[in-house]
All heavy atoms as atom14 arrays in JSON, in Angstrom:
{
  "sequence": "MEGKTKKITKKAVLYLVLIILALIWVVPMFTLVATAIKSKSDFYSGAGLFSMPAHVA",
  "atom14_mask": [
    [1, 1, 1, 1, 1, 1, 1, 1, 0, 0, 0, 0, 0, 0],
    [1, 1, 1, 1, 1, 1, 1, 1, 1, 0, 0, 0, 0, 0],
    [1, 1, 1, 1, 0, 0, 0, 0, 0, 0, 0, 0, 0, 0],
    [1, 1, 1, 1, 1, 1, 1, 1, 1, 0, 0, 0, 0, 0],
    [1, 1, 1, 1, 1, 1, 1, 0, 0, 0, 0, 0, 0, 0],
    [1, 1, 1, 1, 1, 1, 1, 1, 1, 0, 0, 0, 0, 0],
    [1, 1, 1, 1, 1, 1, 1, 1, 1, 0, 0, 0, 0, 0],
    [1, 1, 1, 1, 1, 1, 1, 1, 0, 0, 0, 0, 0, 0],
    [1, 1, 1, 1, 1, 1, 1, 0, 0, 0, 0, 0, 0, 0],
    [1, 1, 1, 1, 1, 1, 1, 1, 1, 0, 0, 0, 0, 0],
    [1, 1, 1, 1, 1, 1, 1, 1, 1, 0, 0, 0, 0, 0],
    [1, 1, 1, 1, 1, 0, 0, 0, 0, 0, 0, 0, 0, 0],
    [1, 1, 1, 1, 1, 1, 1, 0, 0, 0, 0, 0, 0, 0],
    [1, 1, 1, 1, 1, 1, 1, 1, 0, 0, 0, 0, 0, 0],
    [1, 1, 1, 1, 1, 1, 1, 1, 1, 1, 1, 1, 0, 0],
    [1, 1, 1, 1, 1, 1, 1, 1, 0, 0, 0, 0, 0, 0],
    [1, 1, 1, 1, 1, 1, 1, 0, 0, 0, 0, 0, 0, 0],
    [1, 1, 1, 1, 1, 1, 1, 1, 0, 0, 0, 0, 0, 0],
    [1, 1, 1, 1, 1, 1, 1, 1, 0, 0, 0, 0, 0, 0],
    [1, 1, 1, 1, 1, 1, 1, 1, 0, 0, 0, 0, 0, 0],
    [1, 1, 1, 1, 1, 1, 1, 1, 0, 0, 0, 0, 0, 0],
    [1, 1, 1, 1, 1, 0, 0, 0, 0, 0, 0, 0, 0, 0],
    [1, 1, 1, 1, 1, 1, 1, 1, 0, 0, 0, 0, 0, 0],
    [1, 1, 1, 1, 1, 1, 1, 1, 0, 0, 0, 0, 0, 0],
    [1, 1, 1, 1, 1, 1, 1, 1, 1, 1, 1, 1, 1, 1],
    [1, 1, 1, 1, 1, 1, 1, 0, 0, 0, 0, 0, 0, 0],
    [1, 1, 1, 1, 1, 1, 1, 0, 0, 0, 0, 0, 0, 0],
    [1, 1, 1, 1, 1, 1, 1, 0, 0, 0, 0, 0, 0, 0],
    [1, 1, 1, 1, 1, 1, 1, 1, 0, 0, 0, 0, 0, 0],
    [1, 1, 1, 1, 1, 1, 1, 1, 1, 1, 1, 0, 0, 0],
    [1, 1, 1, 1, 1, 1, 1, 0, 0, 0, 0, 0, 0, 0],
    [1, 1, 1, 1, 1, 1, 1, 1, 0, 0, 0, 0, 0, 0],
    [1, 1, 1, 1, 1, 1, 1, 0, 0, 0, 0, 0, 0, 0],
    [1, 1, 1, 1, 1, 0, 0, 0, 0, 0, 0, 0, 0, 0],
    [1, 1, 1, 1, 1, 1, 1, 0, 0, 0, 0, 0, 0, 0],
    [1, 1, 1, 1, 1, 0, 0, 0, 0, 0, 0, 0, 0, 0],
    [1, 1, 1, 1, 1, 1, 1, 1, 0, 0, 0, 0, 0, 0],
    [1, 1, 1, 1, 1, 1, 1, 1, 1, 0, 0, 0, 0, 0],
    [1, 1, 1, 1, 1, 1, 0, 0, 0, 0, 0, 0, 0, 0],
    [1, 1, 1, 1, 1, 1, 1, 1, 1, 0, 0, 0, 0, 0],
    [1, 1, 1, 1, 1, 1, 0, 0, 0, 0, 0, 0, 0, 0],
    [1, 1, 1, 1, 1, 1, 1, 1, 0, 0, 0, 0, 0, 0],
    [1, 1, 1, 1, 1, 1, 1, 1, 1, 1, 1, 0, 0, 0],
    [1, 1, 1, 1, 1, 1, 1, 1, 1, 1, 1, 1, 0, 0],
    [1, 1, 1, 1, 1, 1, 0, 0, 0, 0, 0, 0, 0, 0],
    [1, 1, 1, 1, 0, 0, 0, 0, 0, 0, 0, 0, 0, 0],
    [1, 1, 1, 1, 1, 0, 0, 0, 0, 0, 0, 0, 0, 0],
    [1, 1, 1, 1, 0, 0, 0, 0, 0, 0, 0, 0, 0, 0],
    [1, 1, 1, 1, 1, 1, 1, 1, 0, 0, 0, 0, 0, 0],
    [1, 1, 1, 1, 1, 1, 1, 1, 1, 1, 1, 0, 0, 0],
    [1, 1, 1, 1, 1, 1, 0, 0, 0, 0, 0, 0, 0, 0],
    [1, 1, 1, 1, 1, 1, 1, 1, 0, 0, 0, 0, 0, 0],
    [1, 1, 1, 1, 1, 1, 1, 0, 0, 0, 0, 0, 0, 0],
    [1, 1, 1, 1, 1, 0, 0, 0, 0, 0, 0, 0, 0, 0],
    [1, 1, 1, 1, 1, 1, 1, 1, 1, 1, 0, 0, 0, 0],
    [1, 1, 1, 1, 1, 1, 1, 0, 0, 0, 0, 0, 0, 0],
    [1, 1, 1, 1, 1, 0, 0, 0, 0, 0, 0, 0, 0, 0]
  ],
  "atom14_positions": [
    [[0.83, -1.21, 0.04], [0.03, -0.02, -0.01], [0.93, 1.31, 0.0], [0.47, 2.16, -0.65], [-0.91, -0.03, 1.18], [-2.22, 0.58, 1.13], [-3.14, 0.12, -0.31], [-4.59, 0.91, 0.15], [0.0, 0.0, 0.0], [0.0, 0.0, 0.0], [0.0, 0.0, 0.0], [0.0, 0.0, 0.0], [0.0, 0.0, 0.0], [0.0, 0.0, 0.0]],
    [[1.96, 1.27, 0.77], [2.93, 2.42, 0.8], [3.52, 2.73, -0.51], [3.62, 3.93, -0.91], [3.94, 2.24, 1.84], [3.56, 2.37, 3.25], [4.77, 2.28, 4.17], [5.81, 2.61, 3.8], [4.5, 1.84, 5.29], [0.0, 0.0, 0.0], [0.0, 0.0, 0.0], [0.0, 0.0, 0.0], [0.0, 0.0, 0.0], [0.0, 0.0, 0.0]],
    [[3.8, 1.66, -1.35], [4.39, 1.93, -2.69], [3.37, 2.64, -3.52], [3.85, 3.46, -4.36], [0.0, 0.0, 0.0], [0.0, 0.0, 0.0], [0.0, 0.0, 0.0], [0.0, 0.0, 0.0], [0.0, 0.0, 0.0], [0.0, 0.0, 0.0], [0.0, 0.0, 0.0], [0.0, 0.0, 0.0], [0.0, 0.0, 0.0], [0.0, 0.0, 0.0]],
    [[2.14, 2.32, -3.54], [1.11, 2.92, -4.34], [0.92, 4.44, -3.89], [0.79, 5.26, -4.78], [-0.19, 2.11, -4.19], [-1.22, 2.57, -5.26], [-2.42, 1.6, -5.13], [-3.5, 2.03, -6.14], [-4.63, 1.23, -6.13], [0.0, 0.0, 0.0], [0.0, 0.0, 0.0], [0.0, 0.0, 0.0], [0.0, 0.0, 0.0], [0.0, 0.0, 0.0]],
    [[0.92, 4.7, -2.68], [0.77, 6.04, -2.18], [2.0, 6.89, -2.6], [1.84, 8.05, -3.08], [0.7, 6.09, -0.67], [-0.44, 5.3, -0.24], [0.44, 7.47, -0.13], [0.0, 0.0, 0.0], [0.0, 0.0, 0.0], [0.0, 0.0, 0.0], [0.0, 0.0, 0.0], [0.0, 0.0, 0.0], [0.0, 0.0, 0.0], [0.0, 0.0, 0.0]],
    [[3.17, 6.29, -2.5], [4.29, 7.05, -2.99], [4.35, 7.33, -4.46], [4.75, 8.4, -4.85], [5.59, 6.16, -2.64], [6.89, 6.95, -2.57], [8.04, 6.04, -2.24], [8.47, 6.26, -0.78], [9.64, 5.51, -0.43], [0.0, 0.0, 0.0], [0.0, 0.0, 0.0], [0.0, 0.0, 0.0], [0.0, 0.0, 0.0], [0.0, 0.0, 0.0]],
    [[3.77, 6.37, -5.23], [3.76, 6.47, -6.63], [2.75, 7.71, -7.03], [2.99, 8.55, -7.95], [3.29, 5.26, -7.36], [3.37, 5.17, -8.84], [3.02, 3.86, -9.38], [3.08, 3.73, -10.79], [2.85, 2.47, -11.42], [0.0, 0.0, 0.0], [0.0, 0.0, 0.0], [0.0, 0.0, 0.0], [0.0, 0.0, 0.0], [0.0, 0.0, 0.0]],
    [[1.6, 7.65, -6.36], [0.63, 8.72, -6.53], [1.22, 10.08, -6.13], [0.95, 11.04, -6.85], [-0.74, 8.41, -5.81], [-1.4, 7.18, -6.43], [-1.64, 9.54, -5.8], [-2.52, 6.67, -5.65], [0.0, 0.0, 0.0], [0.0, 0.0, 0.0], [0.0, 0.0, 0.0], [0.0, 0.0, 0.0], [0.0, 0.0, 0.0], [0.0, 0.0, 0.0]],
    [[1.85, 10.23, -5.07], [2.43, 11.44, -4.57], [3.5, 11.93, -5.58], [3.51, 13.16, -5.94], [3.14, 11.21, -3.2], [2.16, 10.77, -2.31], [3.7, 12.6, -2.69], [0.0, 0.0, 0.0], [0.0, 0.0, 0.0], [0.0, 0.0, 0.0], [0.0, 0.0, 0.0], [0.0, 0.0, 0.0], [0.0, 0.0, 0.0], [0.0, 0.0, 0.0]],
    [[4.27, 11.0, -6.13], [5.32, 11.38, -7.16], [4.66, 11.89, -8.34], [5.12, 12.92, -8.9], [6.21, 10.21, -7.55], [7.26, 9.92, -6.55], [8.04, 8.7, -7.06], [9.57, 8.87, -7.02], [10.28, 7.78, -7.42], [0.0, 0.0, 0.0], [0.0, 0.0, 0.0], [0.0, 0.0, 0.0], [0.0, 0.0, 0.0], [0.0, 0.0, 0.0]],
    [[3.53, 11.31, -8.81], [2.79, 11.67, -9.96], [2.19, 13.09, -9.69], [2.18, 13.93, -10.59], [1.84, 10.7, -10.38], [1.36, 10.66, -11.76], [0.48, 9.52, -12.05], [0.71, 9.13, -13.54], [-0.15, 8.0, -13.88], [0.0, 0.0, 0.0], [0.0, 0.0, 0.0], [0.0, 0.0, 0.0], [0.0, 0.0, 0.0], [0.0, 0.0, 0.0]],
    [[1.67, 13.31, -8.55], [0.99, 14.59, -8.22], [2.0, 15.71, -8.21], [1.67, 16.8, -8.75], [0.28, 14.51, -6.91], [0.0, 0.0, 0.0], [0.0, 0.0, 0.0], [0.0, 0.0, 0.0], [0.0, 0.0, 0.0], [0.0, 0.0, 0.0], [0.0, 0.0, 0.0], [0.0, 0.0, 0.0], [0.0, 0.0, 0.0], [0.0, 0.0, 0.0]],
    [[3.29, 15.46, -7.66], [4.22, 16.5, -7.63], [4.68, 16.76, -9.12], [4.89, 17.93, -9.54], [5.33, 16.04, -6.81], [6.66, 16.88, -6.86], [4.97, 15.98, -5.32], [0.0, 0.0, 0.0], [0.0, 0.0, 0.0], [0.0, 0.0, 0.0], [0.0, 0.0, 0.0], [0.0, 0.0, 0.0], [0.0, 0.0, 0.0], [0.0, 0.0, 0.0]],
    [[4.82, 15.82, -9.92], [5.28, 15.91, -11.31], [4.22, 16.82, -12.08], [4.62, 17.78, -12.71], [5.46, 14.58, -11.96], [5.68, 14.63, -13.49], [7.07, 15.21, -13.74], [5.43, 13.32, -14.06], [0.0, 0.0, 0.0], [0.0, 0.0, 0.0], [0.0, 0.0, 0.0], [0.0, 0.0, 0.0], [0.0, 0.0, 0.0], [0.0, 0.0, 0.0]],
    [[2.95, 16.55, -11.9], [1.95, 17.28, -12.54], [1.83, 18.76, -12.11], [1.68, 19.66, -12.89], [0.54, 16.64, -12.54], [0.38, 15.52, -13.34], [0.0, 14.25, -12.93], [0.56, 15.65, -14.77], [-0.06, 13.16, -13.9], [0.44, 14.54, -15.71], [0.12, 13.45, -15.22], [-0.1, 12.31, -16.03], [0.0, 0.0, 0.0], [0.0, 0.0, 0.0]],
    [[2.09, 18.95, -10.76], [2.11, 20.26, -10.2], [3.28, 21.05, -10.73], [3.13, 22.19, -11.15], [2.27, 20.16, -8.69], [2.23, 21.54, -7.92], [1.0, 22.29, -8.19], [2.51, 21.33, -6.46], [0.0, 0.0, 0.0], [0.0, 0.0, 0.0], [0.0, 0.0, 0.0], [0.0, 0.0, 0.0], [0.0, 0.0, 0.0], [0.0, 0.0, 0.0]],
    [[4.46, 20.41, -10.89], [5.61, 21.14, -11.48], [5.37, 21.41, -12.93], [5.63, 22.52, -13.46], [6.95, 20.23, -11.32], [8.11, 20.78, -12.09], [7.29, 20.15, -9.87], [0.0, 0.0, 0.0], [0.0, 0.0, 0.0], [0.0, 0.0, 0.0], [0.0, 0.0, 0.0], [0.0, 0.0, 0.0], [0.0, 0.0, 0.0], [0.0, 0.0, 0.0]],
    [[4.79, 20.48, -13.65], [4.42, 20.77, -15.14], [3.54, 21.89, -15.35], [3.52, 22.65, -16.13], [3.94, 19.44, -15.79], [4.99, 18.37, -15.91], [4.34, 17.11, -16.52], [6.07, 18.86, -16.86], [0.0, 0.0, 0.0], [0.0, 0.0, 0.0], [0.0, 0.0, 0.0], [0.0, 0.0, 0.0], [0.0, 0.0, 0.0], [0.0, 0.0, 0.0]],
    [[2.47, 21.9, -14.4], [1.53, 23.04, -14.44], [2.11, 24.32, -14.18], [1.94, 25.4, -14.87], [0.33, 22.79, -13.57], [-0.49, 21.66, -13.96], [-0.51, 23.99, -13.3], [-1.56, 21.19, -13.02], [0.0, 0.0, 0.0], [0.0, 0.0, 0.0], [0.0, 0.0, 0.0], [0.0, 0.0, 0.0], [0.0, 0.0, 0.0], [0.0, 0.0, 0.0]],
    [[3.04, 24.4, -13.27], [3.7, 25.71, -12.9], [4.68, 26.14, -14.07], [4.72, 27.34, -14.47], [4.57, 25.48, -11.66], [3.62, 25.42, -10.4], [5.57, 26.67, -11.43], [4.29, 25.03, -9.13], [0.0, 0.0, 0.0], [0.0, 0.0, 0.0], [0.0, 0.0, 0.0], [0.0, 0.0, 0.0], [0.0, 0.0, 0.0], [0.0, 0.0, 0.0]],
    [[5.32, 25.17, -14.73], [6.21, 25.45, -15.87], [5.36, 25.97, -17.03], [5.79, 26.84, -17.72], [7.07, 24.27, -16.17], [8.12, 23.92, -15.19], [8.85, 22.62, -15.63], [9.09, 25.0, -15.07], [0.0, 0.0, 0.0], [0.0, 0.0, 0.0], [0.0, 0.0, 0.0], [0.0, 0.0, 0.0], [0.0, 0.0, 0.0], [0.0, 0.0, 0.0]],
    [[4.18, 25.36, -17.22], [3.31, 25.75, -18.35], [2.9, 27.18, -18.13], [2.76, 27.95, -19.02], [2.11, 24.82, -18.39], [0.0, 0.0, 0.0], [0.0, 0.0, 0.0], [0.0, 0.0, 0.0], [0.0, 0.0, 0.0], [0.0, 0.0, 0.0], [0.0, 0.0, 0.0], [0.0, 0.0, 0.0], [0.0, 0.0, 0.0], [0.0, 0.0, 0.0]],
    [[2.51, 27.53, -16.87], [2.08, 28.85, -16.56], [3.2, 29.87, -16.73], [3.0, 30.94, -17.25], [1.56, 28.93, -15.13], [0.16, 28.41, -14.91], [-0.19, 28.41, -13.5], [-0.92, 28.98, -15.75], [0.0, 0.0, 0.0], [0.0, 0.0, 0.0], [0.0, 0.0, 0.0], [0.0, 0.0, 0.0], [0.0, 0.0, 0.0], [0.0, 0.0, 0.0]],
    [[4.47, 29.51, -16.41], [5.59, 30.33, -16.57], [5.76, 30.6, -18.03], [6.19, 31.68, -18.5], [6.77, 29.73, -15.95], [6.64, 29.79, -14.5], [8.16, 30.39, -16.42], [7.82, 29.09, -13.68], [0.0, 0.0, 0.0], [0.0, 0.0, 0.0], [0.0, 0.0, 0.0], [0.0, 0.0, 0.0], [0.0, 0.0, 0.0], [0.0, 0.0, 0.0]],
    [[5.42, 29.66, -18.94], [5.64, 29.84, -20.39], [4.39, 30.57, -20.97], [4.53, 31.39, -21.9], [5.81, 28.47, -21.02], [6.03, 28.65, -22.55], [7.23, 28.83, -23.06], [5.11, 28.63, -23.59], [7.16, 28.95, -24.46], [5.83, 28.71, -24.83], [3.78, 28.4, -23.7], [5.14, 28.72, -25.96], [3.1, 28.34, -24.91], [3.8, 28.53, -26.04]],
    [[3.23, 30.31, -20.54], [1.98, 30.89, -21.15], [1.79, 32.34, -20.84], [1.42, 33.12, -21.69], [0.69, 30.07, -20.74], [-0.54, 30.74, -21.07], [0.78, 28.71, -21.39], [0.0, 0.0, 0.0], [0.0, 0.0, 0.0], [0.0, 0.0, 0.0], [0.0, 0.0, 0.0], [0.0, 0.0, 0.0], [0.0, 0.0, 0.0], [0.0, 0.0, 0.0]],
    [[2.05, 32.81, -19.67], [1.81, 34.17, -19.15], [2.58, 35.15, -20.04], [1.98, 36.1, -20.5], [2.06, 34.31, -17.69], [2.12, 35.72, -17.23], [1.01, 33.58, -16.86], [0.0, 0.0, 0.0], [0.0, 0.0, 0.0], [0.0, 0.0, 0.0], [0.0, 0.0, 0.0], [0.0, 0.0, 0.0], [0.0, 0.0, 0.0], [0.0, 0.0, 0.0]],
    [[3.87, 34.93, -20.22], [4.58, 35.9, -21.14], [4.03, 35.83, -22.63], [3.98, 36.96, -23.25], [6.07, 35.47, -21.09], [6.17, 34.66, -19.89], [4.83, 34.08, -19.62], [0.0, 0.0, 0.0], [0.0, 0.0, 0.0], [0.0, 0.0, 0.0], [0.0, 0.0, 0.0], [0.0, 0.0, 0.0], [0.0, 0.0, 0.0], [0.0, 0.0, 0.0]],
    [[3.59, 34.68, -23.03], [3.02, 34.55, -24.45], [1.78, 35.41, -24.47], [1.48, 36.06, -25.52], [2.83, 33.15, -24.78], [4.13, 32.37, -25.08], [5.01, 33.1, -26.51], [6.62, 32.67, -26.05], [0.0, 0.0, 0.0], [0.0, 0.0, 0.0], [0.0, 0.0, 0.0], [0.0, 0.0, 0.0], [0.0, 0.0, 0.0], [0.0, 0.0, 0.0]],
    [[1.0, 35.18, -23.54], [-0.35, 35.97, -23.49], [-0.01, 37.55, -23.46], [-0.69, 38.29, -24.13], [-1.15, 35.53, -22.32], [-2.44, 36.41, -22.15], [-3.46, 36.21, -22.96], [-2.45, 37.5, -21.23], [-4.63, 36.99, -22.87], [-3.6, 38.3, -21.16], [-4.69, 38.0, -21.96], [0.0, 0.0, 0.0], [0.0, 0.0, 0.0], [0.0, 0.0, 0.0]],
    [[0.9, 37.97, -22.62], [1.21, 39.33, -22.52], [1.82, 39.84, -23.88], [1.45, 40.95, -24.27], [2.32, 39.52, -21.38], [1.91, 38.97, -20.15], [2.61, 40.99, -21.2], [0.0, 0.0, 0.0], [0.0, 0.0, 0.0], [0.0, 0.0, 0.0], [0.0, 0.0, 0.0], [0.0, 0.0, 0.0], [0.0, 0.0, 0.0], [0.0, 0.0, 0.0]],
    [[2.56, 39.08, -24.51], [3.21, 39.37, -25.88], [2.05, 39.68, -26.81], [2.06, 40.65, -27.55], [4.06, 38.35, -26.31], [4.71, 38.58, -27.68], [6.18, 38.99, -27.43], [4.75, 37.3, -28.42], [0.0, 0.0, 0.0], [0.0, 0.0, 0.0], [0.0, 0.0, 0.0], [0.0, 0.0, 0.0], [0.0, 0.0, 0.0], [0.0, 0.0, 0.0]],
    [[1.12, 38.74, -26.92], [0.0, 38.79, -27.94], [-0.98, 39.95, -27.46], [-1.39, 40.79, -28.41], [-0.78, 37.52, -27.96], [-2.09, 37.65, -28.72], [0.06, 36.46, -28.55], [0.0, 0.0, 0.0], [0.0, 0.0, 0.0], [0.0, 0.0, 0.0], [0.0, 0.0, 0.0], [0.0, 0.0, 0.0], [0.0, 0.0, 0.0], [0.0, 0.0, 0.0]],
    [[-1.33, 40.17, -26.22], [-2.15, 41.22, -25.84], [-1.56, 42.58, -26.1], [-2.19, 43.52, -26.44], [-2.51, 41.01, -24.36], [0.0, 0.0, 0.0], [0.0, 0.0, 0.0], [0.0, 0.0, 0.0], [0.0, 0.0, 0.0], [0.0, 0.0, 0.0], [0.0, 0.0, 0.0], [0.0, 0.0, 0.0], [0.0, 0.0, 0.0], [0.0, 0.0, 0.0]],
    [[-0.25, 42.67, -25.89], [0.45, 43.93, -26.17], [0.53, 44.17, -27.71], [0.48, 45.39, -28.08], [1.9, 43.99, -25.61], [1.72, 43.74, -24.17], [2.56, 45.25, -25.82], [0.0, 0.0, 0.0], [0.0, 0.0, 0.0], [0.0, 0.0, 0.0], [0.0, 0.0, 0.0], [0.0, 0.0, 0.0], [0.0, 0.0, 0.0], [0.0, 0.0, 0.0]],
    [[0.75, 43.22, -28.4], [0.91, 43.29, -29.87], [-0.26, 43.8, -30.61], [-0.27, 44.49, -31.56], [1.41, 42.01, -30.5], [0.0, 0.0, 0.0], [0.0, 0.0, 0.0], [0.0, 0.0, 0.0], [0.0, 0.0, 0.0], [0.0, 0.0, 0.0], [0.0, 0.0, 0.0], [0.0, 0.0, 0.0], [0.0, 0.0, 0.0], [0.0, 0.0, 0.0]],
    [[-1.52, 43.46, -30.02], [-2.75, 43.83, -30.7], [-3.39, 45.19, -30.17], [-4.34, 45.61, -30.65], [-3.83, 42.71, -30.64], [-4.17, 42.34, -29.25], [-3.27, 41.47, -31.38], [-5.27, 41.39, -29.08], [0.0, 0.0, 0.0], [0.0, 0.0, 0.0], [0.0, 0.0, 0.0], [0.0, 0.0, 0.0], [0.0, 0.0, 0.0], [0.0, 0.0, 0.0]],
    [[-2.67, 45.76, -29.16], [-3.22, 47.05, -28.74], [-2.72, 48.2, -29.56], [-1.62, 48.09, -30.17], [-2.56, 47.27, -27.3], [-3.15, 46.39, -26.18], [-2.52, 46.76, -24.91], [-3.16, 45.83, -23.8], [-2.51, 46.09, -22.51], [0.0, 0.0, 0.0], [0.0, 0.0, 0.0], [0.0, 0.0, 0.0], [0.0, 0.0, 0.0], [0.0, 0.0, 0.0]],
    [[-3.56, 49.17, -29.66], [-3.22, 50.46, -30.32], [-2.35, 51.2, -29.45], [-2.16, 50.96, -28.22], [-4.49, 51.21, -30.71], [-5.1, 51.67, -29.56], [0.0, 0.0, 0.0], [0.0, 0.0, 0.0], [0.0, 0.0, 0.0], [0.0, 0.0, 0.0], [0.0, 0.0, 0.0], [0.0, 0.0, 0.0], [0.0, 0.0, 0.0], [0.0, 0.0, 0.0]],
    [[-1.68, 52.24, -29.94], [-0.81, 53.09, -29.16], [-1.59, 53.7, -28.02], [-1.04, 53.81, -26.9], [-0.12, 54.19, -30.02], [1.07, 53.71, -30.78], [1.66, 54.83, -31.58], [2.85, 54.32, -32.36], [3.55, 55.42, -32.99], [0.0, 0.0, 0.0], [0.0, 0.0, 0.0], [0.0, 0.0, 0.0], [0.0, 0.0, 0.0], [0.0, 0.0, 0.0]],
    [[-2.81, 54.26, -28.27], [-3.47, 54.87, -27.25], [-3.88, 53.86, -26.07], [-3.93, 54.17, -24.91], [-4.74, 55.41, -27.78], [-5.65, 54.54, -28.41], [0.0, 0.0, 0.0], [0.0, 0.0, 0.0], [0.0, 0.0, 0.0], [0.0, 0.0, 0.0], [0.0, 0.0, 0.0], [0.0, 0.0, 0.0], [0.0, 0.0, 0.0], [0.0, 0.0, 0.0]],
    [[-4.12, 52.59, -26.45], [-4.46, 51.52, -25.52], [-3.24, 51.3, -24.66], [-3.23, 51.1, -23.46], [-4.94, 50.25, -26.08], [-6.43, 50.37, -26.53], [-7.17, 51.18, -25.92], [-6.76, 49.55, -27.36], [0.0, 0.0, 0.0], [0.0, 0.0, 0.0], [0.0, 0.0, 0.0], [0.0, 0.0, 0.0], [0.0, 0.0, 0.0], [0.0, 0.0, 0.0]],
    [[-2.11, 51.2, -25.37], [-0.85, 50.9, -24.66], [-0.35, 51.96, -23.66], [0.05, 51.62, -22.56], [0.25, 50.68, -25.8], [1.58, 50.16, -25.2], [1.67, 48.9, -24.77], [2.7, 51.13, -25.13], [2.95, 48.48, -24.23], [3.88, 50.7, -24.62], [4.01, 49.43, -24.16], [0.0, 0.0, 0.0], [0.0, 0.0, 0.0], [0.0, 0.0, 0.0]],
    [[-0.61, 53.19, -24.11], [-0.13, 54.29, -23.23], [-1.15, 54.79, -22.24], [-0.94, 55.75, -21.58], [0.46, 55.43, -24.12], [1.72, 55.08, -24.8], [1.8, 55.11, -26.13], [2.88, 54.75, -24.04], [3.0, 54.77, -26.78], [4.04, 54.48, -24.67], [4.16, 54.47, -26.03], [5.32, 54.17, -26.73], [0.0, 0.0, 0.0], [0.0, 0.0, 0.0]],
    [[-2.35, 54.23, -22.32], [-3.37, 54.72, -21.44], [-3.28, 54.36, -20.02], [-3.92, 54.93, -19.18], [-4.75, 54.13, -22.0], [-4.83, 52.75, -21.68], [0.0, 0.0, 0.0], [0.0, 0.0, 0.0], [0.0, 0.0, 0.0], [0.0, 0.0, 0.0], [0.0, 0.0, 0.0], [0.0, 0.0, 0.0], [0.0, 0.0, 0.0], [0.0, 0.0, 0.0]],
    [[-2.33, 53.42, -19.74], [-2.27, 53.09, -18.37], [-3.12, 51.87, -17.93], [-3.11, 51.58, -16.83], [0.0, 0.0, 0.0], [0.0, 0.0, 0.0], [0.0, 0.0, 0.0], [0.0, 0.0, 0.0], [0.0, 0.0, 0.0], [0.0, 0.0, 0.0], [0.0, 0.0, 0.0], [0.0, 0.0, 0.0], [0.0, 0.0, 0.0], [0.0, 0.0, 0.0]],
    [[-3.78, 51.24, -18.88], [-4.54, 50.15, -18.59], [-3.68, 48.99, -18.08], [-2.5, 49.02, -18.46], [-5.42, 49.72, -19.84], [0.0, 0.0, 0.0], [0.0, 0.0, 0.0], [0.0, 0.0, 0.0], [0.0, 0.0, 0.0], [0.0, 0.0, 0.0], [0.0, 0.0, 0.0], [0.0, 0.0, 0.0], [0.0, 0.0, 0.0], [0.0, 0.0, 0.0]],
    [[-4.27, 48.01, -17.53], [-3.43, 46.92, -16.95], [-2.68, 46.15, -18.17], [-3.14, 46.14, -19.26], [0.0, 0.0, 0.0], [0.0, 0.0, 0.0], [0.0, 0.0, 0.0], [0.0, 0.0, 0.0], [0.0, 0.0, 0.0], [0.0, 0.0, 0.0], [0.0, 0.0, 0.0], [0.0, 0.0, 0.0], [0.0, 0.0, 0.0], [0.0, 0.0, 0.0]],
    [[-1.62, 45.58, -17.73], [-0.8, 44.86, -18.66], [-1.46, 43.62, -19.25], [-1.32, 43.32, -20.51], [0.44, 44.34, -17.93], [1.49, 43.57, -18.78], [2.05, 44.59, -19.85], [2.57, 43.06, -17.87], [0.0, 0.0, 0.0], [0.0, 0.0, 0.0], [0.0, 0.0, 0.0], [0.0, 0.0, 0.0], [0.0, 0.0, 0.0], [0.0, 0.0, 0.0]],
    [[-2.45, 43.0, -18.49], [-3.1, 41.8, -19.02], [-4.46, 42.09, -19.5], [-5.23, 41.23, -19.89], [-3.24, 40.8, -17.76], [-1.83, 40.32, -17.33], [-1.33, 40.74, -16.14], [-1.16, 39.45, -18.05], [-0.14, 40.4, -15.6], [0.12, 39.02, -17.58], [0.66, 39.46, -16.46], [0.0, 0.0, 0.0], [0.0, 0.0, 0.0], [0.0, 0.0, 0.0]],
    [[-4.8, 43.39, -19.64], [-6.11, 43.74, -20.21], [-6.14, 43.67, -21.69], [-5.18, 43.99, -22.34], [-6.65, 45.1, -19.74], [-5.7, 46.06, -20.28], [0.0, 0.0, 0.0], [0.0, 0.0, 0.0], [0.0, 0.0, 0.0], [0.0, 0.0, 0.0], [0.0, 0.0, 0.0], [0.0, 0.0, 0.0], [0.0, 0.0, 0.0], [0.0, 0.0, 0.0]],
    [[-7.22, 43.16, -22.26], [-7.39, 43.08, -23.64], [-7.76, 44.46, -24.23], [-8.44, 45.22, -23.54], [-8.41, 42.04, -24.08], [-7.94, 40.67, -23.78], [-6.39, 40.09, -24.56], [-6.92, 39.94, -26.17], [0.0, 0.0, 0.0], [0.0, 0.0, 0.0], [0.0, 0.0, 0.0], [0.0, 0.0, 0.0], [0.0, 0.0, 0.0], [0.0, 0.0, 0.0]],
    [[-7.36, 44.8, -25.43], [-7.71, 46.09, -25.94], [-9.15, 46.25, -26.4], [-9.83, 45.19, -26.59], [-6.73, 46.25, -27.22], [-6.53, 44.75, -27.58], [-6.46, 44.07, -26.33], [0.0, 0.0, 0.0], [0.0, 0.0, 0.0], [0.0, 0.0, 0.0], [0.0, 0.0, 0.0], [0.0, 0.0, 0.0], [0.0, 0.0, 0.0], [0.0, 0.0, 0.0]],
    [[-9.63, 47.47, -26.43], [-11.06, 47.69, -26.82], [-11.16, 47.37, -28.29], [-12.16, 46.72, -28.61], [-11.43, 49.15, -26.55], [0.0, 0.0, 0.0], [0.0, 0.0, 0.0], [0.0, 0.0, 0.0], [0.0, 0.0, 0.0], [0.0, 0.0, 0.0], [0.0, 0.0, 0.0], [0.0, 0.0, 0.0], [0.0, 0.0, 0.0], [0.0, 0.0, 0.0]],
    [[-10.22, 47.77, -29.09], [-10.25, 47.39, -30.54], [-8.89, 46.83, -30.91], [-7.88, 47.33, -30.47], [-10.5, 48.66, -31.39], [-11.8, 49.42, -31.1], [-12.74, 48.92, -30.2], [-12.35, 50.52, -31.52], [-13.79, 49.66, -30.14], [-13.55, 50.64, -30.9], [0.0, 0.0, 0.0], [0.0, 0.0, 0.0], [0.0, 0.0, 0.0], [0.0, 0.0, 0.0]],
    [[-8.92, 45.91, -31.84], [-7.63, 45.29, -32.32], [-7.04, 46.24, -33.26], [-7.68, 46.79, -34.29], [-7.91, 43.93, -32.96], [-6.63, 43.41, -33.55], [-8.5, 43.0, -31.92], [0.0, 0.0, 0.0], [0.0, 0.0, 0.0], [0.0, 0.0, 0.0], [0.0, 0.0, 0.0], [0.0, 0.0, 0.0], [0.0, 0.0, 0.0], [0.0, 0.0, 0.0]],
    [[-5.74, 46.55, -33.1], [-5.04, 47.54, -33.92], [-4.63, 46.85, -35.22], [-4.33, 45.73, -35.32], [-3.85, 48.08, -33.22], [0.0, 0.0, 0.0], [0.0, 0.0, 0.0], [0.0, 0.0, 0.0], [0.0, 0.0, 0.0], [0.0, 0.0, 0.0], [0.0, 0.0, 0.0], [0.0, 0.0, 0.0], [0.0, 0.0, 0.0], [0.0, 0.0, 0.0]]
  ]
}
């Protein structure tokens, strides 16, 4: 029984690490795309970094 619990724990830790690494990769990509489609006025308006633009430039 202990071996099975250890195996499940290892798998859970592996998936947690993979999720964290995926977020580390996805967040900059989302920021890049969101910034690329903003107009200059949206970019300099002081709106949040992660906010989507009102109109696609």
